[in-house]
PQR file with spaces between the fields and no chain letter, atoms N, CA, C, O and H, PARSE charges and radii, in Angstrom:
ATOM       1  N    UNK     1     142.018  245.984    1.810 -0.4000 1.5000
ATOM       2  CA   UNK     1     141.282  246.597    0.441 -0.0000 2.0000
ATOM       3  C    UNK     1     141.858  248.258    0.543  0.5500 1.7000
ATOM       4  O    UNK     1     142.749  248.586   -0.241 -0.5500 1.4000
ATOM       5  N    UNK     2     141.552  248.835    1.100 -0.4000 1.5000
ATOM       6  CA   UNK     2     141.716  250.591    1.425 -0.0000 2.0000
ATOM       7  C    UNK     2     143.224  250.951    1.490  0.5500 1.7000
ATOM       8  O    UNK     2     143.743  251.978    1.052 -0.5500 1.4000
ATOM       9  H    UNK     2     140.827  248.569    1.736  0.4000 1.0000
ATOM      10  N    UNK     3     143.986  249.649    2.278 -0.4000 1.5000
ATOM      11  CA   UNK     3     145.465  250.094    2.147 -0.0000 2.0000
ATOM      12  C    UNK     3     146.018  250.152    0.890  0.5500 1.7000
ATOM      13  O    UNK     3     146.853  251.007    0.595 -0.5500 1.4000
ATOM      14  H    UNK     3     143.565  248.815    2.634  0.4000 1.0000
ATOM      15  N    UNK     4     145.518  249.089   -0.081 -0.4000 1.5000
ATOM      16  CA   UNK     4     145.916  249.060   -1.471 -0.0000 2.0000
ATOM      17  C    UNK     4     145.506  250.089   -2.179  0.5500 1.7000
ATOM      18  O    UNK     4     146.111  250.512   -3.164 -0.5500 1.4000
ATOM      19  H    UNK     4     144.840  248.394    0.159  0.4000 1.0000
ATOM      20  N    UNK     5     144.510  250.537   -1.753 -0.4000 1.5000
ATOM      21  CA   UNK     5     143.887  252.014   -2.398 -0.0000 2.0000
ATOM      22  C    UNK     5     144.478  253.140   -2.343  0.5500 1.7000
ATOM      23  O    UNK     5     144.527  254.051   -3.169 -0.5500 1.4000
ATOM      24  H    UNK     5     144.019  250.194   -0.953  0.4000 1.0000
ATOM      25  N    UNK     6     145.089  252.994   -0.962 -0.4000 1.5000
ATOM      26  CA   UNK     6     146.005  254.372   -0.461 -0.0000 2.0000
ATOM      27  C    UNK     6     147.444  254.533   -0.885  0.5500 1.7000
ATOM      28  O    UNK     6     148.096  255.560   -1.080 -0.5500 1.4000
ATOM      29  H    UNK     6     145.049  252.254   -0.291  0.4000 1.0000
ATOM      30  N    UNK     7     147.848  252.982   -0.998 -0.4000 1.5000
ATOM      31  CA   UNK     7     149.220  253.029   -1.493 -0.0000 2.0000
ATOM      32  C    UNK     7     149.043  253.046   -2.896  0.5500 1.7000
ATOM      33  O    UNK     7     150.175  253.237   -3.340 -0.5500 1.4000
ATOM      34  H    UNK     7     147.319  252.148   -0.840  0.4000 1.0000
ATOM      35  N    UNK     8     148.238  252.950   -3.855 -0.4000 1.5000
ATOM      36  CA   UNK     8     148.062  253.228   -5.528 -0.0000 2.0000
ATOM      37  C    UNK     8     148.267  254.928   -5.574  0.5500 1.7000
ATOM      38  O    UNK     8     149.014  255.536   -6.342 -0.5500 1.4000
ATOM      39  H    UNK     8     147.318  252.795   -3.495  0.4000 1.0000
ATOM      40  N    UNK     9     147.328  255.545   -4.459 -0.4000 1.5000
ATOM      41  CA   UNK     9     146.909  256.427   -4.887 -0.0000 2.0000
ATOM      42  C    UNK     9     148.023  257.813   -4.552  0.5500 1.7000
ATOM      43  O    UNK     9     148.091  258.899   -5.128 -0.5500 1.4000
ATOM      44  H    UNK     9     146.722  255.052   -3.835  0.4000 1.0000
ATOM      45  N    UNK    10     148.971  257.171   -3.184 -0.4000 1.5000
ATOM      46  CA   UNK    10     150.383  257.421   -3.236 -0.0000 2.0000
ATOM      47  C    UNK    10     151.369  257.714   -4.421  0.5500 1.7000
ATOM      48  O    UNK    10     151.978  258.737   -4.736 -0.5500 1.4000
ATOM      49  H    UNK    10     148.915  256.288   -2.717  0.4000 1.0000
ATOM      50  N    UNK    11     151.308  256.349   -5.016 -0.4000 1.5000
ATOM      51  CA   UNK    11     152.155  256.039   -6.287 -0.0000 2.0000
ATOM      52  C    UNK    11     151.642  257.186   -7.510  0.5500 1.7000
ATOM      53  O    UNK    11     152.371  257.768   -8.313 -0.5500 1.4000
ATOM      54  H    UNK    11     150.813  255.518   -4.760  0.4000 1.0000
ATOM      55  N    UNK    12     150.465  257.271   -7.393 -0.4000 1.5000
ATOM      56  CA   UNK    12     149.895  258.115   -8.467 -0.0000 2.0000
ATOM      57  C    UNK    12     150.462  259.541   -8.573  0.5500 1.7000
ATOM      58  O    UNK    12     150.820  260.197   -9.551 -0.5500 1.4000
ATOM      59  H    UNK    12     149.873  256.798   -6.741  0.4000 1.0000
ATOM      60  N    UNK    13     150.428  259.836   -7.133 -0.4000 1.5000
ATOM      61  CA   UNK    13     150.855  261.236   -6.891 -0.0000 2.0000
ATOM      62  C    UNK    13     152.512  261.418   -6.804  0.5500 1.7000
ATOM      63  O    UNK    13     153.021  262.538   -6.749 -0.5500 1.4000
ATOM      64  H    UNK    13     150.138  259.302   -6.339  0.4000 1.0000
ATOM      65  N    UNK    14     153.127  260.451   -6.801 -0.4000 1.5000
ATOM      66  CA   UNK    14     154.445  260.289   -6.968 -0.0000 2.0000
ATOM      67  C    UNK    14     154.915  260.265   -8.404  0.5500 1.7000
ATOM      68  O    UNK    14     155.940  260.790   -8.838 -0.5500 1.4000
ATOM      69  H    UNK    14     152.714  259.541   -6.846  0.4000 1.0000
ATOM      70  N    UNK    15     154.048  259.604   -9.045 -0.4000 1.5000
ATOM      71  CA   UNK    15     154.559  259.449  -10.771 -0.0000 2.0000
ATOM      72  C    UNK    15     154.085  260.532  -11.510  0.5500 1.7000
ATOM      73  O    UNK    15     154.262  260.455  -12.726 -0.5500 1.4000
ATOM      74  H    UNK    15     153.216  259.177   -8.691  0.4000 1.0000
ATOM      75  N    UNK    16     153.517  261.538  -11.066 -0.4000 1.5000
ATOM      76  CA   UNK    16     153.244  262.416  -11.591 -0.0000 2.0000
ATOM      77  C    UNK    16     154.226  262.776  -12.960  0.5500 1.7000
ATOM      78  O    UNK    16     155.426  262.592  -12.756 -0.5500 1.4000
ATOM      79  H    UNK    16     153.373  261.601  -10.078  0.4000 1.0000
ATOM      80  N    UNK    17     153.859  263.256  -14.297 -0.4000 1.5000
ATOM      81  CA   UNK    17     155.225  263.696  -15.161 -0.0000 2.0000
ATOM      82  C    UNK    17     155.768  262.505  -15.629  0.5500 1.7000
ATOM      83  O    UNK    17     156.699  262.640  -16.424 -0.5500 1.4000
ATOM      84  H    UNK    17     152.884  263.406  -14.463  0.4000 1.0000
ATOM      85  N    UNK    18     155.365  261.159  -15.290 -0.4000 1.5000
ATOM      86  CA   UNK    18     155.882  260.171  -16.193 -0.0000 2.0000
ATOM      87  C    UNK    18     155.349  259.834  -17.676  0.5500 1.7000
ATOM      88  O    UNK    18     154.176  260.031  -17.992 -0.5500 1.4000
ATOM      89  H    UNK    18     154.609  261.049  -14.645  0.4000 1.0000
ATOM      90  N    UNK    19     156.157  259.395  -18.412 -0.4000 1.5000
ATOM      91  CA   UNK    19     155.484  259.118  -19.457 -0.0000 2.0000
ATOM      92  C    UNK    19     154.564  258.244  -20.000  0.5500 1.7000
ATOM      93  O    UNK    19     153.613  258.556  -20.717 -0.5500 1.4000
ATOM      94  H    UNK    19     157.110  259.235  -18.155  0.4000 1.0000
ATOM      95  N    UNK    20     154.952  256.878  -19.546 -0.4000 1.5000
ATOM      96  CA   UNK    20     154.044  255.810  -19.922 -0.0000 2.0000
ATOM      97  C    UNK    20     153.544  255.404  -18.321  0.5500 1.7000
ATOM      98  O    UNK    20     154.000  255.848  -17.267 -0.5500 1.4000
ATOM      99  H    UNK    20     155.724  256.625  -18.963  0.4000 1.0000
ATOM     100  N    UNK    21     152.434  254.390  -18.524 -0.4000 1.5000
ATOM     101  CA   UNK    21     151.800  253.542  -17.879 -0.0000 2.0000
ATOM     102  C    UNK    21     152.365  252.653  -17.089  0.5500 1.7000
ATOM     103  O    UNK    21     152.150  252.333  -15.919 -0.5500 1.4000
ATOM     104  H    UNK    21     152.064  254.029  -19.380  0.4000 1.0000
ATOM     105  N    UNK    22     153.207  252.254  -17.980 -0.4000 1.5000
ATOM     106  CA   UNK    22     154.577  251.171  -17.520 -0.0000 2.0000
ATOM     107  C    UNK    22     155.190  251.874  -16.397  0.5500 1.7000
ATOM     108  O    UNK    22     154.871  251.310  -15.350 -0.5500 1.4000
ATOM     109  H    UNK    22     153.382  252.514  -18.930  0.4000 1.0000
ATOM     110  N    UNK    23     155.894  252.818  -16.216 -0.4000 1.5000
ATOM     111  CA   UNK    23     156.430  253.502  -15.200 -0.0000 2.0000
ATOM     112  C    UNK    23     155.707  253.531  -13.866  0.5500 1.7000
ATOM     113  O    UNK    23     156.045  253.197  -12.731 -0.5500 1.4000
ATOM     114  H    UNK    23     156.152  253.276  -17.066  0.4000 1.0000
ATOM     115  N    UNK    24     154.502  254.086  -14.429 -0.4000 1.5000
ATOM     116  CA   UNK    24     153.692  253.851  -12.863 -0.0000 2.0000
ATOM     117  C    UNK    24     153.541  252.352  -12.424  0.5500 1.7000
ATOM     118  O    UNK    24     153.835  252.062  -11.265 -0.5500 1.4000
ATOM     119  H    UNK    24     154.227  254.357  -15.351  0.4000 1.0000
ATOM     120  N    UNK    25     153.188  251.584  -13.112 -0.4000 1.5000
ATOM     121  CA   UNK    25     153.199  250.159  -12.464 -0.0000 2.0000
ATOM     122  C    UNK    25     154.478  249.740  -11.729  0.5500 1.7000
ATOM     123  O    UNK    25     154.567  249.285  -10.589 -0.5500 1.4000
ATOM     124  H    UNK    25     152.949  251.819  -14.054  0.4000 1.0000
ATOM     125  N    UNK    26     155.587  250.021  -12.741 -0.4000 1.5000
ATOM     126  CA   UNK    26     156.695  249.713  -12.060 -0.0000 2.0000
ATOM     127  C    UNK    26     156.868  250.241  -10.519  0.5500 1.7000
ATOM     128  O    UNK    26     157.120  249.530   -9.547 -0.5500 1.4000
ATOM     129  H    UNK    26     155.515  250.391  -13.667  0.4000 1.0000
ATOM     130  N    UNK    27     156.669  251.683  -10.529 -0.4000 1.5000
ATOM     131  CA   UNK    27     156.828  252.432   -9.039 -0.0000 2.0000
ATOM     132  C    UNK    27     155.749  252.016   -8.525  0.5500 1.7000
ATOM     133  O    UNK    27     155.716  252.517   -7.401 -0.5500 1.4000
ATOM     134  H    UNK    27     156.464  252.261  -11.318  0.4000 1.0000
ATOM     135  N    UNK    28     154.631  251.246   -8.721 -0.4000 1.5000
ATOM     136  CA   UNK    28     153.959  250.669   -7.588 -0.0000 2.0000
ATOM     137  C    UNK    28     154.311  249.434   -6.763  0.5500 1.7000
ATOM     138  O    UNK    28     154.254  249.302   -5.540 -0.5500 1.4000
ATOM     139  H    UNK    28     154.658  250.839   -9.635  0.4000 1.0000
ATOM     140  N    UNK    29     154.754  248.405   -7.859 -0.4000 1.5000
ATOM     141  CA   UNK    29     155.705  247.082   -7.519 -0.0000 2.0000
ATOM     142  C    UNK    29     156.924  247.843   -6.762  0.5500 1.7000
ATOM     143  O    UNK    29     157.034  247.451   -5.600 -0.5500 1.4000
ATOM     144  H    UNK    29     154.801  248.512   -8.852  0.4000 1.0000
ATOM     145  N    UNK    30     157.690  248.650   -7.068 -0.4000 1.5000
ATOM     146  CA   UNK    30     158.839  248.995   -5.997 -0.0000 2.0000
ATOM     147  C    UNK    30     158.271  249.258   -4.493  0.5500 1.7000
ATOM     148  O    UNK    30     158.787  248.811   -3.469 -0.5500 1.4000
ATOM     149  H    UNK    30     157.601  248.968   -8.012  0.4000 1.0000
ATOM     150  N    UNK    31     157.152  250.040   -4.561 -0.4000 1.5000
ATOM     151  CA   UNK    31     156.907  250.520   -3.134 -0.0000 2.0000
ATOM     152  C    UNK    31     156.048  249.376   -2.584  0.5500 1.7000
ATOM     153  O    UNK    31     156.169  249.091   -1.393 -0.5500 1.4000
ATOM     154  H    UNK    31     156.733  250.403   -5.393  0.4000 1.0000
ATOM     155  N    UNK    32     155.201  248.706   -3.345 -0.4000 1.5000
ATOM     156  CA   UNK    32     154.404  247.785   -2.586 -0.0000 2.0000
ATOM     157  C    UNK    32     155.083  246.870   -2.209  0.5500 1.7000
ATOM     158  O    UNK    32     154.748  246.300   -1.171 -0.5500 1.4000
ATOM     159  H    UNK    32     155.103  248.937   -4.313  0.4000 1.0000
ATOM     160  N    UNK    33     156.120  246.485   -2.847 -0.4000 1.5000
ATOM     161  CA   UNK    33     157.172  245.289   -2.303 -0.0000 2.0000
ATOM     162  C    UNK    33     157.965  245.379   -1.294  0.5500 1.7000
ATOM     163  O    UNK    33     158.578  244.388   -0.899 -0.5500 1.4000
ATOM     164  H    UNK    33     156.393  246.948   -3.690  0.4000 1.0000
ATOM     165  N    UNK    34     158.124  246.965   -0.525 -0.4000 1.5000
ATOM     166  CA   UNK    34     159.105  247.210    0.420 -0.0000 2.0000
ATOM     167  C    UNK    34     160.636  246.670   -0.058  0.5500 1.7000
ATOM     168  O    UNK    34     161.302  245.877    0.607 -0.5500 1.4000
ATOM     169  H    UNK    34     157.626  247.770   -0.846  0.4000 1.0000
ATOM     170  N    UNK    35     160.975  247.146   -1.095 -0.4000 1.5000
ATOM     171  CA   UNK    35     162.336  246.582   -1.040 -0.0000 2.0000
ATOM     172  C    UNK    35     163.367  247.403   -0.374  0.5500 1.7000
ATOM     173  O    UNK    35     163.234  248.624   -0.295 -0.5500 1.4000
ATOM     174  H    UNK    35     160.434  247.790   -1.635  0.4000 1.0000
ATOM     175  N    UNK    36     164.385  246.782    0.106 -0.4000 1.5000
ATOM     176  CA   UNK    36     165.240  247.465    0.596 -0.0000 2.0000
ATOM     177  C    UNK    36     166.517  247.317    0.051  0.5500 1.7000
ATOM     178  O    UNK    36     167.233  246.366    0.365 -0.5500 1.4000
ATOM     179  H    UNK    36     164.493  245.790    0.041  0.4000 1.0000
ATOM     180  N    UNK    37     166.943  248.383   -0.926 -0.4000 1.5000
ATOM     181  CA   UNK    37     168.483  248.550   -1.680 -0.0000 2.0000
ATOM     182  C    UNK    37     169.342  248.674   -0.739  0.5500 1.7000
ATOM     183  O    UNK    37     169.210  249.646    0.005 -0.5500 1.4000
ATOM     184  H    UNK    37     166.361  249.155   -1.181  0.4000 1.0000
ATOM     185  N    UNK    38     170.304  247.860   -0.541 -0.4000 1.5000
ATOM     186  CA   UNK    38     170.999  248.300    0.691 -0.0000 2.0000
ATOM     187  C    UNK    38     172.405  248.891   -0.443  0.5500 1.7000
ATOM     188  O    UNK    38     173.062  248.186   -1.209 -0.5500 1.4000
ATOM     189  H    UNK    38     170.411  247.071   -1.146  0.4000 1.0000
ATOM     190  N    UNK    39     172.508  250.071   -0.252 -0.4000 1.5000
ATOM     191  CA   UNK    39     173.375  250.968   -0.893 -0.0000 2.0000
ATOM     192  C    UNK    39     174.247  251.179   -0.143  0.5500 1.7000
ATOM     193  O    UNK    39     174.040  251.539    1.016 -0.5500 1.4000
ATOM     194  H    UNK    39     171.974  250.643    0.370  0.4000 1.0000
ATOM     195  N    UNK    40     176.127  250.887   -0.955 -0.4000 1.5000
ATOM     196  CA   UNK    40     176.910  251.493    0.083 -0.0000 2.0000
ATOM     197  C    UNK    40     177.138  253.163    0.436  0.5500 1.7000
ATOM     198  O    UNK    40     176.839  254.174   -0.200 -0.5500 1.4000
ATOM     199  H    UNK    40     176.295  250.594   -1.896  0.4000 1.0000
ATOM     200  N    UNK    41     177.579  253.027    1.301 -0.4000 1.5000
ATOM     201  CA   UNK    41     177.633  254.516    2.228 -0.0000 2.0000
ATOM     202  C    UNK    41     179.188  254.806    2.228  0.5500 1.7000
ATOM     203  O    UNK    41     179.630  255.802    2.801 -0.5500 1.4000
ATOM     204  H    UNK    41     177.821  252.206    1.817  0.4000 1.0000
């Protein structure tokens, strides 16, 4: 539970200035999911 709380706190710090809570939730999903976007280099 503490790990999730720390993750959410980090997301809240990163999402400062976003207009809606929907954007905050989307950022939390992106960070918690640990998605790896294979971008071409």
